[in-house]
C-alpha positions in Angstrom: 102.3 123.8 109.5 100.3 124.6 112.6 97.6 122.2 113.8 94.0 123.6 113.9 92.9 123.9 117.5 89.8 121.7 116.9 91.5 118.8 115.1 91.3 116.4 118.1 87.6 117.3 118.5 87.0 116.8 114.8 88.6 113.3 115.0 86.6 112.4 118.1 83.4 113.5 116.3 84.4 111.5 113.2 85.1 108.5 115.4 81.7 108.8 117.0 80.1 109.0 113.6 82.0 106.0 112.4 80.9 104.0 115.5 77.3 105.0 114.9 77.5 103.8 111.2 79.1 100.5 112.3 76.7 100.0 115.2 73.7 100.7 113.0 74.6 97.7 110.7 74.3 95.3 113.7 71.1 96.8 115.1 69.3 97.0 111.7 69.9 93.3 111.1 68.7 91.9 114.5 72.1 90.3 115.4 71.4 88.2 118.5 74.6 88.9 120.3 75.8 91.9 122.3 78.6 94.2 121.2 80.8 92.6 123.9 80.0 89.1 122.6 80.9 90.2 119.1 84.2 91.6 120.3 84.9 88.3 122.1 84.1 86.4 118.9 86.3 88.7 116.8 89.2 88.4 119.2 89.0 84.6 119.2 88.7 84.5 115.4 91.8 86.7 115.0 93.8 84.6 117.5 93.2 80.9 116.9 95.2 79.7 119.9 93.4 81.8 122.5 92.4 80.2 125.8 90.1 81.7 128.5 93.0 83.2 130.4 94.4 85.0 127.3 90.9 86.2 126.4 90.5 87.6 129.9 93.8 89.5 129.5 92.7 90.9 126.1 89.4 92.0 127.6 91.0 93.2 130.9 88.6 91.1 132.9 88.9 88.3 135.4 89.0 84.8 133.8 85.6 83.8 135.3 83.9 86.7 133.5 85.6 85.7 130.2 84.5 82.1 130.8 80.9 83.2 131.3 81.0 85.2 128.0 82.3 82.1 126.3 79.5 80.0 127.9 76.9 82.3 126.4 78.5 82.2 122.9 78.9 78.4 123.2 75.2 78.1 124.2 74.1 79.9 121.0 76.4 77.9 118.8 78.9 80.6 117.9 81.9 79.3 119.9 83.3 75.9 120.8 86.0 74.8 123.2 88.6 72.3 122.1 91.5 70.6 123.7 94.8 71.8 122.4 96.4 68.9 120.4 99.8 69.8 121.8 98.7 69.9 125.5 95.3 68.4 126.3 95.2 70.3 129.6 94.8 73.5 127.6 91.4 74.4 126.2 91.3 76.5 123.1 88.5 78.8 122.1 87.4 78.5 118.5 84.5 80.2 116.6 82.1 77.7 115.0 81.2 77.9 111.3 78.1 79.9 112.4 80.4 82.3 114.4 82.7 82.8 111.4 79.7 83.4 109.1 78.2 85.9 111.5 81.5 87.8 111.7 81.9 87.7 107.9 78.4 88.9 107.3 78.8 91.7 109.8 82.1 92.8 108.2 80.5 92.9 104.8 77.5 94.9 106.0 79.9 97.3 107.9 82.0 97.7 104.7 78.9 98.5 102.7 77.7 101.0 105.3 81.1 102.8 105.4 81.3 102.7 101.6 77.8 104.4 101.4 79.1 107.3 103.5 82.3 107.5 101.4 80.2 107.6 98.2 78.6 110.8 99.4 82.1 112.4 99.6 84.0 113.9 96.6 86.7 111.7 95.2 89.4 114.1 96.1 88.3 114.3 99.7 88.2 110.5 99.9 91.8 110.4 98.7 92.8 113.1 101.3 91.0 111.1 104.0 92.9 108.0 103.0 96.3 109.7 103.3 95.3 111.3 106.6 94.1 107.9 108.0 97.3 106.2 106.9 99.4 108.9 108.6 97.2 108.7 111.8 97.6 105.0 111.9 101.4 105.2 111.5 101.7 107.9 114.1 99.6 105.9 116.6 101.7 102.8 116.0 105.0 104.6 116.4 106.6 104.9 119.8 107.5 108.3 121.2 110.8 109.7 120.0 111.0 107.9 116.7 111.5 110.0 113.6 108.4 111.1 111.8 107.9 110.5 108.1 105.8 112.7 105.8 102.9 110.4 104.7 102.5 112.4 101.5 105.9 111.5 100.3 105.8 108.4 98.1 108.6 106.1 97.3 109.1 103.8 94.3 
């Protein structure tokens, strides 16, 4: 099957629409942190043993910039620094309860916003989108040269 010539453009447009839907949930609810700070909080929440140097690597910034981002999050009560119990020279970054609540609340609002868009789509189209997104995710995760599977083929 031949790929439509505008498929990449359609995916880019859909990604932009998705980002707009996700961003609107934060701006409508007066979240007091920047998108970069939210990203930092999300990264730290997903990686409990993160220190400033690892965070800097994840963000592709110098450690001093990552540290300043953490300073701001710590100042507003969303992040705390704690000595690693295995090596007290290491300082771990941890979201506070308020930070975790903010992330959970934002995730719930984003889920509802995306669901509202999906609810305006026919069921069949939603199912086709699901299959396409699963296939896209698999293709993105696969390295070049690996055999491709047909995402529409189901196994028991």
